[in-house]
N, C-alpha and C positions, 0 to 999 in steps of 0.2 A: 273617945276613940276616933270619931269622924273628924274632929277638929285637929287632932294630931296627924291623922293620915292625909287630909286634904288641905289643911291650913285655911279653913273657911274664913275666920276673922281677918286674917292677913289679906285675903282677896275680897273682903267686904261683901260677903254673901252668907247665906244661911242654908240649913238642910232643906227647908221647904222650897226655897228658890231653886236649889240645885235639882231637886226631884221634879219640879215643874219644868225646868229647862230640859231635863232628860226626856220627859214624856213628849215635849214639843219636838225635840230633835227626832225622836223615834217615829212620830207621826209623819214627819216630812220625808223620811227615808225608808219607811217600812215597805214601800212598793217593791224594794229589791227582793223580798222574800217570795214575791210572785213572778217578777220579771226574770230574775236570774235562772230559776229552774226551767222556765219557759224557753229561754234562749239556749242554755247548755244541753237540755234534753234533746235538741235537734242534732246533736253529735252522736246520739245513741246512748248517752249516759242515762241511768235510771233517774227519773224525775223526782221520785220520793227521796232518794239518797242525796240528790243535789240540793233539795229543799232543806234537809237536815244539815248538810255541809254548809250551806249558806248561813243558816241561823247560828250554827256553832262557830264558824269562822268570824262572823260579825261580832258575836258575844265575846270571843277570845280577843279580838282586836280592840274592842271597847274596853275590856278589863285591863289589858296591858297598857293601853294609852292612858287610862284613868289612874291606875295604881302606880305605874312606873314613871310616866312622864307628867302626871297630874295636869292634863289639859282637858278642856271640855269638848274634845273632838272625837266624834264617833267614827268607826271604821266598818266596812262591809265590802264584799266583792264589788269591784268597780264597774260602772257602766262604760261601755266602749271597749274595755279590756275583755269583758265577757263576749262581746260581739266579735272582736278580733279572734278570740279563742275558737269560737264556733264557725264563723263564716270565712275567716281568713286562714287560720292554721289547719283546721280539720276539713271543712268542706271545700276550701279554696286550694290548699296545698296538698291535701290528701293524707295528712298524718292522722293517726289514731288519737282518740281523746286521751288515752294513757300517755302518749308521747307529748301531747300538748300540756298535760299536767306536769310532766317532767320539765318542760321548758319554763313553766310558771315557777316551779320549785327552784330551778337554777337561777332564774332572774331574781328571786327573793334572796338567795344566798349571796349573789353578786351585790345586790343592794345592801345587804347586811355588812359585807366586807368593805364596800365603799363608805358606809356610814362609820364603821369602826375605825378605819384608817383616815377618815376625814378627806377622802378624795372627792366626795360628793360636791363640796363647795367649789373645787377647782373645775369640775365638769360643768356644773350649773352656770358658773360665772363666765366660762369660755364659750358657751353656746349663745349665739345672738338671740336677743329677745324676740325679734321678728319670727324666727323659726319656732320658738316656743309657742308663740301665739298661733302660728299656722298649724302646728300639730294639734293643739286643743280644738281649734275651729274645724280642722279636717275630721277629727274623730266625731265631732258633732254632726257634720254632714253625712258621715258614714252611718251613724245611728239613724239619722233621718231617712236615708235610703232604705235601711233595713226595716224601719217602721212602716213606711208606705208599701214596701214589697210584701211584708208579712200580712198586712191588712187587705191586700188586693186593690189598694188605691192606685198603685203604679204596677203595670204588668209588662211582660216582654212583648215586643213588636218586631217582627222580622224586617220590616221596612225602615223603621226609625230607631231600632234598638230598644227603646222603652216607649210606653204609651199610657194613657189614663185608663184605669179600670172602670168597671160599671159601678158607679157610686149609688145606684138605686138598689143594689143588692144589700142584704141585711148586714153582713160583716163589715164591708167598707163603710157603710153608713154609720154603724155603731162606733167604729174606730174614729171617724170624723167627729161624732158627737162627744166621744170621750175626750178628745183633744180640746174641743171648745169648752167643755166643762172645767178642765184643768186651768185653762187661761182665765175663765171667768172667776173661778174660786180664788186663784192666785191674785188676781186683781183686787179682790175683796179681802186679801190677807187671811184666807182660811188656812189654818194649819192642817196639813195632811191632805191638801187638795189632790195630789196625785193618787194617793191611796184611796180616797173617797171615789174618785173617778173610775178607778179600776173596779171597785166593788159595785158601783152603780151600773157600769156596762156589763159586768158579769151577771148581775141580777136581771137586767133587761134581756140578755141572751138566754137566761134560764126561763124567764116568763114567756119568751117567744119560741121556746122549744129548741133552741140551738145549742144549749148547754145542758148537760145531764147533772142532776143533783147528786153529790157524793157525801153530803153531810158537812158539818162545820168543824167539829173537833174530834180528835181521836189521839191515841198514843202515837208518838213519832214513828215514821217508817224506819226500816233498817238502813244504817249507814254503810253496811258491808259492801254493796256493789261499787262504791267509789273509794272507800277508805284504803289508803296505802296501795292504790292501783296505779300510781304514776310510774312511767317508764323513763329512766334517766339516760339511757344509752341508745335506745333503738333508733332515734331520729338522727343520730350523728354519722351513720354509715349508709351508703347507697346499696343498691342490690348487688353491685359489683364489689362491695367491700371497701370502697374509697370513702374518704372523709366527706361528709355532706356540709358544705359551707352554708347552705340555705338555712339550716337549723340554727346556726349562729345568729343570723339576721332575725329569726323569730325570738330567740332569747333576748337579743338586744332590743327589739321593739317592745317587748314586755317591760324590760328594765327601764328603757328610755321614758316610756309613758308614765310608769310608776314614779320615776325620779322627779319629773317636772310636775306631775299632777299632785303628788304628795306635798312637795315644797310649796307650790302655789297655793294649795288649799290651806296648809298650816299658816302661812303668812297672812292670807286673806281673813281667816277666822280670828287669828290672834290680833290683827289690826282692828277688827270690829269690836273685839273685847277689850281693847286698850292695853294689850299685854306686851307690846313691842317696847324695847328700850329706846334710849335717846338717839341711838344710831340706826333705828329702824330694824334692829335684829331681834330674833326670837330667842329668849332664854330657854335653856334646856332643849334646843333644837335637836341635838344629837340623840337625846332620849326619845323624842317624838319620832324621829326617822328610824331608830332602832325598833321601835314598837311597830311601825308600819312594815318593816322588812321581816320581822319575826312572824307577823300576822300573815303575810303572803306565803311564807314557807309552811306555816301550819295549815293554811287554807288549801294548799296544793296536796298536802298529806290527807286532809279530810275529803277532798274531791271537789274543789271549786276553783274558778279562775282567780286572778290576782286580787288581793284585798288592798284597799286604799282608804285614805282619809276622805270623808264626805263633806263637800261644801255646804250641804244641808245643815251641818253643825252650826252654821251661822244663825239659824232660827232659834236654837237653844241658847246661844250667846245673847241674842236679842231679848230672850225671855229672862235673862239674868245669870245664866250659867257662867261660872268663872273658874271652876276647878274640875279635877278628874272625877268628882262625884257625879257630874252630869253624864260623862261617858259611861261610868259604871252602871248608872240607872238604865241607860240605853241597852247595855249588855244584858241586864236581867230581863228586860222586855223582849229582847231577841230570844232568850231562853224560853220565855212563856209562849212565844210565837211558834215554838216547835210543835205545839198541840193543835195547830191550825192547818195541818197537812191536807185534809180533805178539801178545804176551801182553796188552798193553793193549787191543788190538782184540777180544780174546776175552771180556773181562770184561763180563758182562751187567748190566743195570740193577739186578736184584734182589740182585746180589752187593755193590753199593755202597749199597743202601738202609740196611743196618745201620750203615754208617759215617755216613751223613747223620743218622740218628736219634740216634746216639751224640754227634755234634757238637752236635745240637740240645739234648741234655740238658745238656751243658757250658755252653752259652750261656744256658740258662734258669736255671742255678743262681744267677745274679746277682740274681734276684728276692728272694733272702733279705735283700738289703741295703736293700730298700724300707721306708720308714716306713709300715707299714700302718695305724697309729693315726691318721695325718693323711690324711684322705680327699682333701684338696685336692692332695696329692702322689701318693697311691696311685691315684686314679681315672684321671688321665692316663696313668699307667703301664699300667693295664689296657686303656685305649683303644688305645695303641700296640701292646701285646703281642698283643691279640686281633684287631685290625683288619688287621694285616699278613697273617696266613694267611686270614682270612675275606674280605678284598678281593682276595687273591692278588696283593698289590703292596706292596713295601717303601716305595715312594714315597708311596702313599696312606696307609699306616700312619703314616709320619712326619708328613705334613700334618695328619691328624686328631688326632694326639697334641699338636702345637703349638697347634692351634685349641682343643682341649679344655683344655689347661693355662691358656691365657690367659683363656678364658671362665669357667672354674671359679674362678680366682683373682679375677677381676673381680667376679663375682656373690657371692663369699664375703667381699668387702670386703678382700681381701688383695692388691690390685693392686700394692702396693709390692714384693711378692715377685718380680714379673715384670721381667726386664731389658729394656732398650730393644731389644736384638737379637731377643728372643723376641716382643715386641709386633710388630715389623716383619715378622718371618717369619710370624707367625700371620695378620696382615692380608693379606699376599701370598698365603699358602696358601688363605685363605678366598676371596679374589678369584678365584684360579685355579679353585677348585672351582665357584664360582657361574657364572663366565663360560664354563667349559669343559663344564659339565654333568656333571662327574665325580661 
């Protein structure tokens, strides 16, 4: 049955290899079951319900990617997108978490339609590679800022806007230690380095009396507080009853990040697995993208931020995973993780700060691919990368990046470098900023 379902011999793999690859991938990305509830609960969402939604959305995403697309790529609520959900849309723009879930749902539906009608390729190909790099790196810096803020490493300062916190205090010190542990274990190729660091720092917090012990395992909490709680219409009208264009930018930001994050991850993992064809294209790409889109829609219904493909899947590929059986294995492990809710509830924010900072470093590494000798390409990258954390908004960073790209190319006499879609988006973003007062 497994041979017929996953075509194991065709991909030169075995059941044992696929199971081992699935366990490896799970260990490298299991930190999300602790980090995601910690971040989303700051919006007022029930942390137990978010924990269940995270595990279920991840399991569903892995199952559909494995069974429908037959790829060894695992899915779960995405880092960066959960931060934008909490700190950008809810805490920054003042929307309720129900409306934010509605925006996630709509972005998933839009992604589904783009994938069905094959518009995705046109959009991806028409956006400059430099802007795509800048968006990924900017999200990384945004995560880094959230990490050091949550841990008390960086604090507000009336004179200088930000300043260094007291690193001799327990929580900032443990956050720094957690980050150092992740880097050291990663350097030694320890699978699950991020997960182990979170557990070690939580255990230290418990031993030092800063964390209250709630147990390790129990029956899963109720999903009811977040299930089907999304608001699809509330964010699109102002108090005066007018159409709210700002909400469109939120939906677009979710869509835009999912679009490029998913595409980039799938290509990177497939390349490592040697699954690309002679033209460097990914077979069954449409099925993989459909899997991602459906998972995002399902995640919003369950009560979590956007679901996306995880680059950590490369660790499972390195362990020999070549088929969807790897992803299905990860899915079953996420279902087993449902019984770890007491442990997830104990994990403090400073225990996950190191994980956020580590992911930020991985995302910023793409800046090495920027052509820094061409300032018309490099400057917009810098605008996107820096303005995301400085404006505390992924959406504003994307908008300013597109505007900067179009304006710089126009004034430099290189307007032919700009595609029609970028011109349209730049004008729309500029109009939004002018009329919304952003």
